[in-house]
Structures are given as structure tokens and as C-alpha cells.
C-alpha positions as a Python dict, from the first residue, in 0.01 Angstrom:
ca = {
    (1, 'M'): (0, 0, 0),
    (2, 'I'): (150, -352, 157),
    (3, 'P'): (-43, -654, 35),
    (4, 'T'): (-289, -845, 294),
    (5, 'V'): (62, -1101, 254),
    (6, 'M'): (331, -988, 396),
    (7, 'P'): (570, -960, 61),
    (8, 'T'): (828, -1151, 218),
    (9, 'Y'): (863, -1410, -130),
    (10, 'A'): (957, -1292, -483),
    (11, 'R'): (589, -1500, -625),
    (12, 'T'): (578, -1575, -958),
    (13, 'E'): (289, -1526, -1123),
    (14, 'H'): (173, -1895, -1131),
    (15, 'D'): (-218, -1946, -968),
    (16, 'F'): (-195, -2350, -893),
    (17, 'V'): (-566, -2455, -821),
    (18, 'R'): (-499, -2843, -906),
    (19, 'G'): (-222, -3153, -927),
    (20, 'E'): (-193, -3457, -1021),
    (21, 'G'): (118, -3636, -972),
    (22, 'A'): (386, -3501, -1125),
    (23, 'W'): (165, -3228, -1260),
    (24, 'L'): (8, -2902, -1144),
    (25, 'I'): (-260, -2691, -1309),
    (26, 'D'): (-336, -2350, -1312),
    (27, 'G'): (-639, -2104, -1302),
    (28, 'S'): (-627, -2115, -1729),
    (29, 'G'): (-653, -2476, -1725),
    (30, 'R'): (-247, -2490, -1839),
    (31, 'R'): (-90, -2813, -1751),
    (32, 'H'): (312, -2826, -1588),
    (33, 'L'): (545, -3030, -1499),
    (34, 'D'): (670, -3005, -1121),
    (35, 'F'): (1016, -3077, -1110),
    (36, 'G'): (1052, -2903, -821),
    (37, 'A'): (781, -3105, -597),
    (38, 'G'): (727, -2851, -383),
    (39, 'I'): (1090, -2810, -306),
    (40, 'A'): (1142, -3149, -206),
    (41, 'V'): (816, -3200, -5),
    (42, 'N'): (582, -3385, -273),
    (43, 'C'): (744, -3721, -285),
    (44, 'L'): (448, -3881, -405),
    (45, 'G'): (340, -3623, -626),
    (46, 'H'): (30, -3443, -629),
    (47, 'A'): (-313, -3585, -477),
    (48, 'H'): (-124, -3966, -414),
    (49, 'P'): (-457, -4168, -410),
    (50, 'K'): (-326, -4313, -44),
    (51, 'L'): (-222, -3996, 96),
    (52, 'V'): (-559, -3863, 32),
    (53, 'A'): (-711, -4163, 210),
    (54, 'A'): (-476, -4178, 459),
    (55, 'L'): (-575, -3746, 516),
    (56, 'T'): (-988, -3804, 454),
    (57, 'E'): (-968, -4107, 712),
    (58, 'Q'): (-831, -3927, 1014),
    (59, 'A'): (-983, -3592, 921),
    (60, 'G'): (-1321, -3756, 975),
    (61, 'K'): (-1185, -3904, 1315),
    (62, 'L'): (-965, -3646, 1505),
    (63, 'W'): (-741, -3331, 1438),
    (64, 'H'): (-626, -3206, 1728),
    (65, 'T'): (-621, -3231, 2097),
    (66, 'S'): (-260, -3059, 2203),
    (67, 'N'): (-21, -3218, 2313),
    (68, 'L'): (-141, -3246, 2699),
    (69, 'Y'): (-251, -3605, 2634),
    (70, 'R'): (-134, -3954, 2512),
    (71, 'A'): (-106, -3933, 2103),
    (72, 'P'): (-119, -4244, 2018),
    (73, 'W'): (-88, -4146, 1639),
    (74, 'Q'): (234, -4012, 1770),
    (75, 'E'): (352, -4365, 1931),
    (76, 'A'): (238, -4524, 1609),
    (77, 'L'): (490, -4336, 1388),
    (78, 'S'): (788, -4313, 1608),
    (79, 'K'): (794, -4670, 1663),
    (80, 'R'): (793, -4692, 1285),
    (81, 'L'): (1032, -4441, 1209),
    (82, 'S'): (1262, -4628, 1505),
    (83, 'E'): (1242, -4957, 1356),
    (84, 'L'): (1339, -4781, 1017),
    (85, 'T'): (1683, -4575, 1159),
    (86, 'F'): (1869, -4514, 1436),
    (87, 'A'): (1674, -4362, 1698),
    (88, 'D'): (1549, -4467, 2025),
    (89, 'T'): (1296, -4139, 2044),
    (90, 'M'): (1199, -3817, 1880),
    (91, 'F'): (1019, -3528, 1896),
    (92, 'F'): (770, -3413, 1644),
    (93, 'T'): (706, -3107, 1456),
    (94, 'N'): (524, -2902, 1190),
    (95, 'S'): (815, -2800, 986),
    (96, 'G'): (1171, -2854, 949),
    (97, 'A'): (1301, -2530, 1131),
    (98, 'E'): (1125, -2648, 1445),
    (99, 'A'): (1306, -2976, 1371),
    (100, 'M'): (1634, -2828, 1390),
    (101, 'E'): (1588, -2566, 1680),
    (102, 'C'): (1487, -2871, 1872),
    (103, 'A'): (1787, -3022, 1750),
    (104, 'F'): (1989, -2726, 1840),
    (105, 'K'): (1852, -2732, 2194),
    (106, 'L'): (1858, -3080, 2256),
    (107, 'A'): (2239, -3077, 2202),
    (108, 'R'): (2322, -2817, 2457),
    (109, 'K'): (2083, -2933, 2732),
    (110, 'Y'): (2247, -3294, 2661),
    (111, 'Q'): (2583, -3142, 2738),
    (112, 'H'): (2405, -2990, 3011),
    (113, 'H'): (2283, -3300, 3138),
    (114, 'A'): (2640, -3479, 3100),
    (115, 'G'): (2787, -3227, 3336),
    (116, 'F'): (2967, -3002, 3074),
    (117, 'P'): (2733, -2667, 3082),
    (118, 'E'): (3054, -2492, 2914),
    (119, 'K'): (3014, -2670, 2578),
    (120, 'T'): (2779, -2508, 2412),
    (121, 'E'): (2925, -2434, 2063),
    (122, 'I'): (2794, -2612, 1741),
    (123, 'V'): (3030, -2638, 1438),
    (124, 'V'): (2832, -2579, 1143),
    (125, 'F'): (2896, -2526, 727),
    (126, 'E'): (2960, -2252, 477),
    (127, 'G'): (2687, -2237, 233),
    (128, 'C'): (2454, -2404, 537),
    (129, 'F'): (2054, -2390, 579),
    (130, 'H'): (1896, -2504, 876),
    (131, 'G'): (1587, -2262, 850),
    (132, 'R'): (1472, -1944, 924),
    (133, 'T'): (1425, -1923, 1249),
    (134, 'M'): (1672, -1707, 1459),
    (135, 'A'): (1888, -2033, 1591),
    (136, 'G'): (1842, -2135, 1203),
    (137, 'I'): (1974, -1817, 1039),
    (138, 'S'): (2271, -1733, 1355),
    (139, 'A'): (2372, -2103, 1166),
    (140, 'S'): (2376, -1971, 817),
    (141, 'G'): (2523, -1673, 870),
    (142, 'A'): (2435, -1626, 521),
    (143, 'E'): (2362, -1176, 412),
    (144, 'K'): (2027, -1215, 265),
    (145, 'M'): (1879, -1428, 571),
    (146, 'V'): (2080, -1229, 882),
    (147, 'K'): (2053, -854, 730),
    (148, 'G'): (1850, -621, 994),
    (149, 'F'): (1773, -953, 1253),
    (150, 'G'): (2097, -874, 1446),
    (151, 'P'): (2223, -924, 1719),
    (152, 'L'): (2195, -1300, 1573),
    (153, 'L'): (2263, -1603, 1869),
    (154, 'Q'): (2596, -1715, 1916),
    (155, 'G'): (2734, -2000, 1997),
    (156, 'F'): (2746, -2106, 1591),
    (157, 'V'): (3121, -2202, 1459),
    (158, 'R'): (3109, -2205, 1065),
    (159, 'V'): (3406, -2374, 929),
    (160, 'P'): (3444, -2505, 513),
    (161, 'L'): (3374, -2830, 394),
    (162, 'D'): (3705, -2944, 496),
    (163, 'L'): (3839, -3144, 748),
    (164, 'D'): (4150, -2975, 928),
    (165, 'A'): (3923, -2649, 917),
    (166, 'V'): (3684, -2921, 1195),
    (167, 'K'): (3948, -3054, 1381),
    (168, 'A'): (4055, -2702, 1430),
    (169, 'A'): (3691, -2587, 1526),
    (170, 'V'): (3609, -2868, 1763),
    (171, 'S'): (3730, -2920, 2077),
    (172, 'A'): (3651, -3118, 2368),
    (173, 'E'): (3592, -2821, 2628),
    (174, 'K'): (3368, -2633, 2331),
    (175, 'T'): (3199, -2826, 2129),
    (176, 'A'): (2841, -2933, 2170),
    (177, 'A'): (2776, -3085, 1821),
    (178, 'I'): (2889, -3039, 1480),
    (179, 'C'): (2593, -3013, 1201),
    (180, 'I'): (2605, -3060, 853),
    (181, 'E'): (2355, -3149, 557),
    (182, 'P'): (2464, -3534, 401),
    (183, 'V'): (2309, -3357, 80),
    (184, 'M'): (2358, -2958, 101),
    (185, 'G'): (1991, -2840, -92),
    (186, 'E'): (1983, -2455, -82),
    (187, 'G'): (2389, -2462, -64),
    (188, 'G'): (2385, -2592, -468),
    (189, 'I'): (2291, -2947, -396),
    (190, 'I'): (2643, -3035, -296),
    (191, 'P'): (2678, -3384, -171),
    (192, 'V'): (2917, -3447, 94),
    (193, 'E'): (3191, -3698, 36),
    (194, 'R'): (3107, -4052, 254),
    (195, 'D'): (3431, -4030, 364),
    (196, 'F'): (3431, -3663, 528),
    (197, 'L'): (3081, -3809, 720),
    (198, 'R'): (3295, -4079, 855),
    (199, 'A'): (3542, -3845, 931),
    (200, 'L'): (3308, -3619, 1095),
    (201, 'R'): (3137, -3955, 1338),
    (202, 'S'): (3491, -3988, 1458),
    (203, 'I'): (3593, -3641, 1524),
    (204, 'A'): (3233, -3562, 1695),
    (205, 'D'): (3316, -3922, 1913),
    (206, 'E'): (3672, -3818, 1998),
    (207, 'A'): (3570, -3496, 2136),
    (208, 'G'): (3238, -3611, 2301),
    (209, 'A'): (3049, -3411, 2072),
    (210, 'L'): (2710, -3507, 1893),
    (211, 'L'): (2651, -3554, 1570),
    (212, 'I'): (2350, -3359, 1421),
    (213, 'L'): (2241, -3448, 1102),
    (214, 'D'): (1955, -3241, 880),
    (215, 'E'): (1780, -3439, 646),
    (216, 'I'): (1529, -3228, 596),
    (217, 'Q'): (1563, -3188, 252),
    (218, 'C'): (1767, -3489, 91),
    (219, 'G'): (1592, -3757, 333),
    (220, 'V'): (1274, -3978, 296),
    (221, 'G'): (1384, -4167, -38),
    (222, 'R'): (1517, -3840, -193),
    (223, 'T'): (1886, -3966, -285),
    (224, 'G'): (1764, -4347, -305),
    (225, 'K'): (1831, -4462, 19),
    (226, 'L'): (1551, -4396, 326),
    (227, 'F'): (1813, -4132, 429),
    (228, 'A'): (2119, -3965, 238),
    (229, 'H'): (2357, -4109, 562),
    (230, 'E'): (2265, -4430, 503),
    (231, 'W'): (2504, -4466, 212),
    (232, 'A'): (2800, -4374, 440),
    (233, 'G'): (2709, -4647, 651),
    (234, 'I'): (2714, -4388, 989),
    (235, 'K'): (2497, -4298, 1254),
    (236, 'P'): (2384, -3947, 1367),
    (237, 'D'): (2306, -3901, 1724),
    (238, 'V'): (2002, -3664, 1607),
    (239, 'M'): (1839, -3616, 1327),
    (240, 'A'): (1611, -3321, 1173),
    (241, 'I'): (1336, -3469, 859),
    (242, 'A'): (1042, -3286, 737),
    (243, 'K'): (981, -3184, 409),
    (244, 'G'): (905, -3543, 222),
    (245, 'I'): (811, -3754, 529),
    (246, 'G'): (435, -3545, 508),
    (247, 'G'): (446, -3585, 114),
    (248, 'G'): (301, -3222, 122),
    (249, 'F'): (134, -3229, 492),
    (250, 'P'): (338, -3033, 731),
    (251, 'I'): (534, -3271, 977),
    (252, 'G'): (853, -3273, 1067),
    (253, 'A'): (1063, -3461, 1335),
    (254, 'C'): (1368, -3422, 1549),
    (255, 'L'): (1528, -3794, 1547),
    (256, 'A'): (1737, -3898, 1850),
    (257, 'T'): (1940, -4167, 2048),
    (258, 'E'): (1837, -4241, 2422),
    (259, 'Q'): (2167, -4066, 2536),
    (260, 'A'): (2133, -3763, 2304),
    (261, 'A'): (1765, -3740, 2462),
    (262, 'A'): (1832, -3767, 2851),
    (263, 'G'): (1835, -3443, 2924),
    (264, 'M'): (1475, -3403, 2731),
    (265, 'V'): (1246, -3400, 2981),
    (266, 'A'): (873, -3292, 3054),
    (267, 'G'): (879, -2918, 3011),
    (268, 'T'): (1226, -2868, 2856),
    (269, 'H'): (993, -2833, 2495),
    (270, 'G'): (714, -2815, 2338),
    (271, 'S'): (438, -2754, 2058),
    (272, 'T'): (78, -2686, 2032),
    (273, 'Y'): (48, -2868, 1664),
    (274, 'G'): (356, -3086, 1640),
    (275, 'G'): (276, -3431, 1572),
    (276, 'N'): (-127, -3377, 1542),
    (277, 'P'): (-345, -3680, 1401),
    (278, 'L'): (-335, -3553, 1044),
    (279, 'G'): (-6, -3476, 1021),
    (280, 'C'): (104, -3838, 1182),
    (281, 'A'): (-175, -4014, 970),
    (282, 'V'): (-60, -3887, 614),
    (283, 'A'): (356, -3942, 718),
    (284, 'M'): (280, -4337, 801),
    (285, 'A'): (89, -4358, 403),
    (286, 'V'): (410, -4205, 307),
    (287, 'L'): (662, -4423, 472),
    (288, 'D'): (390, -4721, 361),
    (289, 'E'): (483, -4616, -10),
    (290, 'I'): (861, -4525, 25),
    (291, 'T'): (959, -4842, 231),
    (292, 'A'): (739, -5052, -18),
    (293, 'P'): (971, -5377, -197),
    (294, 'G'): (1152, -5236, -478),
    (295, 'F'): (1050, -4898, -412),
    (296, 'L'): (1381, -4694, -377),
    (297, 'D'): (1568, -4921, -650),
    (298, 'N'): (1304, -4789, -925),
    (299, 'V'): (1424, -4452, -745),
    (300, 'N'): (1766, -4545, -802),
    (301, 'R'): (1699, -4643, -1155),
    (302, 'L'): (1527, -4358, -1260),
    (303, 'A'): (1812, -4158, -1087),
    (304, 'G'): (2052, -4281, -1323),
    (305, 'R'): (1791, -4166, -1633),
    (306, 'L'): (1752, -3877, -1527),
    (307, 'R'): (2159, -3807, -1492),
    (308, 'Q'): (2220, -3950, -1787),
    (309, 'K'): (2014, -3727, -2007),
    (310, 'L'): (2097, -3418, -1745),
    (311, 'G'): (2446, -3487, -1867),
    (312, 'A'): (2331, -3502, -2229),
    (313, 'L'): (2152, -3147, -2179),
    (314, 'V'): (2437, -3022, -2089),
    (315, 'D'): (2722, -3129, -2340),
    (316, 'A'): (2430, -3026, -2613),
    (317, 'H'): (2367, -2633, -2417),
    (318, 'P'): (2760, -2589, -2346),
    (319, 'A'): (2682, -2181, -2310),
    (320, 'I'): (2397, -2272, -2069),
    (321, 'F'): (2490, -2558, -1874),
    (322, 'E'): (2829, -2653, -1694),
    (323, 'G'): (2764, -2976, -1526),
    (324, 'T'): (2588, -3159, -1299),
    (325, 'R'): (2561, -3311, -925),
    (326, 'G'): (2387, -3458, -691),
    (327, 'E'): (2231, -3808, -557),
    (328, 'G'): (1915, -3981, -646),
    (329, 'L'): (1654, -3778, -774),
    (330, 'M'): (1817, -3473, -596),
    (331, 'L'): (2019, -3301, -870),
    (332, 'G'): (2179, -2990, -990),
    (333, 'L'): (2248, -2817, -1303),
    (334, 'R'): (2488, -2603, -1287),
    (335, 'C'): (2459, -2317, -1521),
    (336, 'A'): (2691, -2100, -1684),
    (337, 'A'): (2386, -1883, -1803),
    (338, 'P'): (2237, -1713, -1508),
    (339, 'N'): (2025, -1977, -1329),
    (340, 'G'): (1697, -1754, -1280),
    (341, 'D'): (1710, -1754, -1604),
    (342, 'V'): (1736, -2084, -1695),
    (343, 'V'): (1455, -2137, -1426),
    (344, 'K'): (1222, -1875, -1605),
    (345, 'A'): (1288, -1993, -1975),
    (346, 'A'): (1143, -2363, -1787),
    (347, 'Y'): (848, -2156, -1649),
    (348, 'A'): (755, -2061, -2038),
    (349, 'E'): (800, -2435, -2134),
    (350, 'G'): (604, -2562, -1891),
    (351, 'L'): (844, -2693, -1626),
    (352, 'L'): (920, -2636, -1262),
    (353, 'T'): (1202, -2616, -1148),
    (354, 'V'): (1387, -2468, -801),
    (355, 'P'): (1686, -2194, -827),
    (356, 'A'): (1968, -2289, -530),
    (357, 'A'): (2317, -2115, -473),
    (358, 'D'): (2634, -2191, -677),
    (359, 'N'): (2394, -2045, -963),
    (360, 'V'): (2232, -2432, -961),
    (361, 'V'): (1922, -2524, -1079),
    (362, 'R'): (1787, -2821, -881),
    (363, 'I'): (1599, -3095, -1024),
    (364, 'L'): (1404, -3234, -782),
    (365, 'P'): (1119, -3477, -965),
    (366, 'P'): (841, -3704, -715),
    (367, 'L'): (1033, -3997, -631),
    (368, 'N'): (752, -4195, -807),
    (369, 'V'): (780, -3975, -1180),
    (370, 'T'): (766, -4202, -1480),
    (371, 'E'): (1000, -4274, -1746),
    (372, 'A'): (804, -4092, -2003),
    (373, 'E'): (786, -3776, -1734),
    (374, 'I'): (1170, -3763, -1641),
    (375, 'D'): (1179, -3806, -2132),
    (376, 'E'): (901, -3537, -2131),
    (377, 'A'): (1094, -3284, -1854),
    (378, 'L'): (1442, -3309, -2035),
    (379, 'S'): (1240, -3265, -2386),
    (380, 'R'): (1106, -2909, -2208),
    (381, 'L'): (1500, -2826, -2055),
    (382, 'D'): (1645, -2858, -2390),
    (383, 'A'): (1326, -2620, -2551),
    (384, 'A'): (1431, -2366, -2295),
    (385, 'A'): (1772, -2363, -2330),
    (386, 'A'): (1726, -2327, -2698),
    (387, 'R'): (1484, -2007, -2587),
    (388, 'L'): (1814, -1855, -2431),
    (389, 'E'): (2001, -1995, -2705),
    (390, 'A'): (1839, -1761, -2927),
    (391, 'A'): (1764, -1472, -2715),
}
């Protein structure tokens, strides 16, 4: 008999009932160190007092009105994000998948509005992950996501992370946009070279195409900058964010320049819940913390400590680990042993991590993790590796 919750997830038996900072507590009272952060969502850990206060205060005032009426909470959050980024305007969503759906639609609408309706192709990259909408899985093309869901949407052109391949795929006649994750998360924590991002900006400009960045996982301080593309010194035309911006509350956004969004007029897109008062209140509190003086400096300091210790772990267990990669507190351990076995061994030691493609284990602690918690996590990973070596 099918469970009442549709069985689309291979869930573990963990039954978490409470969270405190970087820790999750299960039903038996056991404490687990959370270095998965809800897949890079809980950027300030669990039950952060300022996020709790923001949500509680707003919950006592107003939860939902729909988008039929003026939304002062969206106006405040959009102004804040606009001041912090390249964006002139944005559309609020409930998730990253919805933010990407908006980005894809916006790219085609932009070209149509500009008088180029034939420019519909969106160039994406092998190993990408842009959510599980029909557009998202059509972009990815990964068998595990697309099998049984055909026919897929047309217009996505996948290329490797190779500039010659990009140049061959992009044309002034057909290309609406180029879309990339500055750090590929599901694909195995693969940072895109900064020169590569700069080249994409130039290629898009030459073709009259938009540059779309998916910063759903790598954005909001995760790499040590507010957004990962800042390391390359470029500006996109469109950017999708979610995950960290809500610190655990579901909210996302599709940010754009005025020019890119010129075709997005009344009636072209919508969402019933998107940009609700609760999500916007929490997002404002998240931004207050992430942009506080010294916060991102501390993320980079902690990232250096974590990466150094992960390097020592790799050296100590060559039969289990092959190397590390990533940016900031978005790091990956490429494994010699099956990454699923590493994740399970870490579970046994009370440490939560997240698997990814290319036999990688993602290390995604909250951005306000402490040095002591980093040291404890590495001790538990060391014990997990020893457990596998002894098996």
C-alpha cells in the first residue's frame, strides 16, 4: 500500500524534532551536528533568535493577502536587495524552482518584447540543476529526473564547461540566454572559473543574449561574498535566489535589470503565495545578519579553517577521500569510497552531510558556525572514515 506521503524521497530514519544553531535533536534526544544546513538553506542555523522574532512579530500582524493588492513588505525587501545587487526589479516566489521558471520565461519574453521572437534557445551546462519543474528538468536532462516525464520542453541547449563549446552553441539568431550556476551544487560542488564567467558575460553581450545566474544554492553569503558572481567582478542580467535568503522559511526571487524585465508587465506572470508577508519579514532579518559588518569576513576566515582541516582529513584517509573543492562554506569532499557510504558512516557519528554528483559529499555548515563546531565536525568525519576503513 502506498504511504500517505508520496514516496518520492529516499528518506533516512532521522526524526528531528528541534534545532539549535548548528545542531538538530531527534526524537530520542540525540544531538546531531548539521553540516548540510537543509541543503544550504539554514544559513544562520536552526531557530536563530532574530529570525524567530521577525517571523513571530509578522505572524501576529498579517500572513497573506495575495498579490491583488499593494505589498509594502515586498517593496521593502526588493528595495533592500536592489541596493545590494545589480537588480532594478524582482519577482518573489516560494522556491528556487519557481525563481528559475520565472528566469526562463523572462528570457524568452525579453527577446519577444525586443522584436526577436525567434530567439528562444537557452544555453545551459552539463551537470546543471535548476529545479524539478518541467523547464528545470528539461534544462538538466539528467536521466534520473527526466525518465518517464517526456516529452520535455524544447529550447535548452546543453554544453560542457568549455568556452569553444559555448561559442559554437550561442548565436545572435537563436540564443535568448546563457544560464549557469557560479558554483554547481547538485553537480558536485564545482566552482566555475572566474575567467569563464567573465567570458560568458562577453559572449552573451555579443549575441544580444541575457546572462542568467542560478545562485539558489551558492548565494546569500555561502561563498564568502553576498553572491558568488561578485568574485568574478561581473553583473548578470537575471539571477535566481532562494534557499539561504529565507534562512529556512520558503521564499525565493528572480532578480533582473530594468532592461531584461521590460516585457514582464501585468498579467505575464504570477504567484498566489509568492512574496508573502511572513517570508519577506524573515528575509529582511536574514539580510540584516548577513550584511552586518564583519559577517562575511568571518565566513571567509571560517572557510579557510574548514578547508585546511578537510585537506588534512583527505591526507589521513586516502582510501576514503580524494580531495576537496568549492568556495567559502560551500565545500565538497570527493570520495574514493562510495559517497553514500561516507554519508551513512557520518550519520552513525552524529554528523549530517549531503551527497552530490561525481561521488562528492557536500559540506554546508551554517554561515555562523563556530570554530569549535568545525573542529567537532572534522573529528566526527575522521571517525566516520575510520569506521569505513575498518569495515
